C-alpha positions in Angstrom: 4.5 -38.7 -8.6 4.3 -35.0 -9.3 4.2 -33.1 -6.1 3.5 -29.6 -7.4 -0.2 -29.8 -6.5 0.7 -31.3 -3.1 3.0 -28.4 -2.4 0.3 -25.9 -3.4 -1.9 -27.6 -0.7 0.9 -27.3 1.8 1.3 -23.6 1.1 -2.4 -23.0 1.5 -2.5 -24.9 4.8 0.6 -23.2 6.1 -1.0 -19.8 5.4 -4.2 -20.9 7.2 -2.1 -21.8 10.2 -0.2 -18.6 9.9 -3.4 -16.6 10.1 -4.6 -18.5 13.2 -1.3 -18.1 15.0 -1.0 -14.4 14.2 -4.3 -13.9 16.1 -2.6 -15.4 19.1 0.6 -13.6 18.4 -1.1 -10.2 18.5 -1.8 -10.8 22.2 1.3 -12.6 23.1 1.5 -11.0 26.5 -1.7 -12.8 27.5 -1.1 -16.3 26.1 -1.8 -19.4 28.2 1.6 -21.2 28.5 2.3 -24.7 29.6 5.7 -26.3 30.1 6.6 -29.6 28.3 10.1 -29.6 29.8 13.1 -27.3 30.6 13.0 -24.3 28.3 10.5 -26.1 26.1 7.3 -24.1 26.1 3.9 -25.0 24.5 1.0 -22.6 24.0 -2.6 -22.8 23.0 -1.5 -21.6 19.6 0.8 -24.5 19.1 -2.0 -27.0 19.7 -4.6 -25.2 17.7 -2.1 -24.7 14.8 -1.3 -28.4 14.7 -5.0 -29.4 15.0 -5.8 -27.1 12.0 -2.9 -28.5 9.9 -3.7 -32.1 10.7 -7.4 -31.6 9.9 -6.7 -29.8 6.6 -4.1 -32.3 5.4 -6.2 -35.3 6.3 -9.1 -33.8 4.5 -7.0 -33.7 1.3 -4.9 -36.9 1.9 -6.8 -39.1 4.3 -4.6 -42.2 4.0 -1.2 -40.5 4.6 0.6 -40.7 7.9 1.3 -37.7 10.2 3.9 -36.8 12.8 3.6 -33.5 14.7 5.2 -31.8 17.7 2.1 -31.6 20.0 0.1 -34.8 19.6 0.8 -38.5 19.1 1.7 -39.6 15.5 -1.0 -41.1 13.3 -0.1 -44.1 11.1 -2.4 -44.0 8.1 -3.1 -46.7 5.5 -0.3 -45.2 3.4 2.8 -45.3 5.6 5.1 -44.5 2.8 3.9 -40.9 2.8 4.2 -39.1 6.1 3.8 -35.4 7.1 6.3 -33.9 9.5 4.8 -30.8 11.1 6.1 -28.3 13.6 3.0 -26.0 14.0 5.2 -23.2 15.6 8.9 -23.6 15.4 10.4 -21.1 17.8 7.7 -21.2 20.5 9.9 -19.2 22.9 10.2 -16.5 20.2 6.4 -16.7 19.6 5.4 -16.2 23.2 7.8 -13.2 23.4 6.5 -11.5 20.3 9.4 -12.5 18.0 9.6 -14.2 14.6 8.6 -17.9 14.4 8.0 -20.5 11.6 5.4 -23.0 10.6 7.1 -26.0 9.1 5.4 -28.7 6.9 7.5 -31.4 5.2 6.3 -34.5 3.3 8.4 -37.6 3.5 8.1 -40.5 1.0 9.9 -43.4 2.5 13.3 -42.1 3.7 13.3 -39.0 1.5 11.8 -35.6 2.0 10.0 -34.8 -1.3 8.7 -31.3 -0.6 8.6 -28.7 2.1 6.9 -25.4 3.0 8.2 -23.1 5.7 6.1 -20.0 6.5 7.1 -17.0 8.6 3.8 -15.3 9.3 5.3 -12.2 10.9 7.4 -11.4 7.8 5.0 -13.1 5.4 7.8 -15.1 3.9 6.9 -18.5 2.3 9.8 -20.8 1.6 9.1 -23.8 -0.6 11.0 -26.7 -2.2 10.2 -29.8 -4.2 13.1 -32.3 -4.5 14.9 -31.7 -7.8 13.1 -28.4 -8.5 15.1 -25.8 -6.5 14.3 -23.7 -3.4 12.1 -20.7 -3.5 11.0 -17.6 -1.5 7.7 -16.7 -3.0 8.6 -16.5 -6.8 12.4 -16.0 -6.2 14.7 -18.9 -6.7 17.2 -19.2 -3.8 20.9 -20.0 -3.7 23.1 -20.2 -0.7 25.7 -17.5 -0.1 28.9 -17.6 -2.1 30.8 -16.1 0.8 34.1 -18.0 1.4 36.0 -15.4 3.6 36.0 -16.8 7.1 36.0 -13.3 8.5 32.7 -12.5 6.8 30.9 -15.8 7.6 27.6 -15.4 9.5 26.8 -18.5 11.4 23.5 -19.4 13.2 23.1 -21.7 16.2 20.9 -22.2 19.3 22.0 -21.6 22.8 20.3 -23.0 25.9 20.6 -21.4 29.3 23.6 -22.6 31.2 21.7 -24.3 34.1 20.1 -26.8 31.6 21.6 -30.1 30.6 19.6 -30.7 27.5 22.5 -30.0 25.1 25.8 -30.6 26.8 28.8 -28.8 25.3 26.8 -25.9 23.6 29.1 -23.2 25.0 32.2 -25.2 24.2 31.0 -25.5 20.6 30.2 -21.8 20.5 33.7 -20.9 21.8 35.2 -23.3 19.2 33.6 -21.5 16.2 33.1 -17.9 17.2 36.5 -16.6 16.2 37.5 -15.5 13.6 34.1 -15.6 11.9 32.2 -12.4 11.3 29.3 -13.0 13.6 27.1 -15.6 15.4 23.3 -15.2 15.2 20.6 -17.0 17.2 17.5 -16.8 15.1 15.4 -18.8 17.7 13.8 -21.2 15.1 15.7 -24.1 13.6 13.4 -24.1 10.5 13.9 -20.3 10.0 17.7 -20.7 10.4 17.7 -23.3 7.6 15.7 -21.0 5.4 18.1 -18.2 6.1 21.0 -20.4 5.0 19.1 -21.3 1.8 18.6 -17.6 0.9 22.1 -16.4 2.1 21.1 -14.4 5.2 23.3 -16.9 7.1 26.3 -18.6 5.5 25.8 -21.6 7.8 23.9 -23.0 10.8 24.6 -25.8 13.3 22.6 -27.1 16.3 21.4 -30.3 17.9 17.7 -30.1 17.1 14.7 -32.3 16.2 14.3 -33.6 12.7 10.6 -32.7 12.6 11.8 -29.1 13.0 14.3 -29.2 10.2 13.1 -31.7 7.6 11.6 -29.0 5.3 14.6 -26.6 6.0 17.1 -29.3 5.1 15.5 -29.8 1.7 15.5 -26.0 1.2 19.2 -25.8 1.8 20.0 -28.8 -0.4 17.9 -27.4 -3.2 19.6 -24.1 -2.9 23.0 -25.7 -3.4 24.1 -26.0 0.3 25.7 -28.9 2.1 23.9 -30.8 4.9 25.7 -33.3 7.2 26.1 -34.1 10.9 29.0 -32.5 12.9 31.3 -35.3 11.6 30.5 -35.0 7.9 28.0 -37.9 7.9 24.7 -38.1 6.0 21.0 -38.4 6.9 21.3 -41.8 8.4 23.1 -40.1 11.2 21.8 -36.5 11.5 18.1 -37.7 11.3 18.8 -39.9 14.3 20.9 -37.5 16.4 19.8 -34.1 15.4 23.5 -32.9 15.3 23.2 -30.8 12.1 25.3 -28.6 9.9 23.6 -26.8 7.0 25.9 -24.4 5.2 27.5 -23.2 2.0 30.6 -25.1 1.0 33.2 -22.9 2.8 31.2 -22.5 6.0 30.5 -26.2 6.1 34.2 -26.9 5.9 35.0 -24.4 8.6 32.3 -25.7 11.0 33.2 -29.4 10.3 36.8 -28.6 11.3 35.8 -26.8 14.5 33.0 -29.1 15.7 34.3 -32.6 15.0 36.5 -32.7 18.0 34.3 -31.0 20.6 33.0 -33.6 23.0 29.3 -34.6 22.5 27.5 -36.4 25.2 23.9 -36.3 24.1 24.0 -37.7 20.5 22.3 -41.0 21.0 19.0 -40.0 22.5 17.2 -38.7 19.4 15.3 -41.1 17.2 14.4 -40.8 13.5 10.8 -40.3 12.7 11.3 -41.7 9.2 
């Protein structure tokens, strides 16, 4: 199947969701915020964005299945094709007036076949179709060629210390932070993957949800990067656990060496949506 037309629809829907969320973003100080769990915020904009995306995608592809962040999944007549949607990746960023991402990925069976990541604040649309490269608007992307450890720029996420969601986060940060050039917390797993694909980061690691990163993983792979879990294993592991490394070759080798022996207590709780 040729997915070029499907990707064009994904881009159009992501832009619609971007316009909707930007209207909320402009008044971020007044947003109605609920709490799904510790440090996991949800806003009216999250729900409205997912409702819009769901409506528009089902209007175009009524039989395909859908998994989103805010509402229960829908199993359509066609279960081979499934949308994975994060309507606002980086909700904490969003509610504080910082950059966020809208992520739409399409799975066919156990493979991601195309993805669109949209940062409405910067108006950056990242796209990929399997086998056709990764793109930022009309510019083809490649991961950074940086191999000097002292110049590596690595992204991650960092929960507050009183939370037990991601045990060992600070130990992992301590393991990797010297002698690399810098650590950056982008605040959106999807955007972090996009930054690796275009070379703003040389690598990124985190324990995160697969719905958040499915499109970003495809971007990195299509840009020539390497994607594994923290022990060098493939999608059959990181899609289940969320323990993800996306990086250029040199940064991947560095992170693998530093992360593989750090104790991990929380790797079994995540389930694949594929």
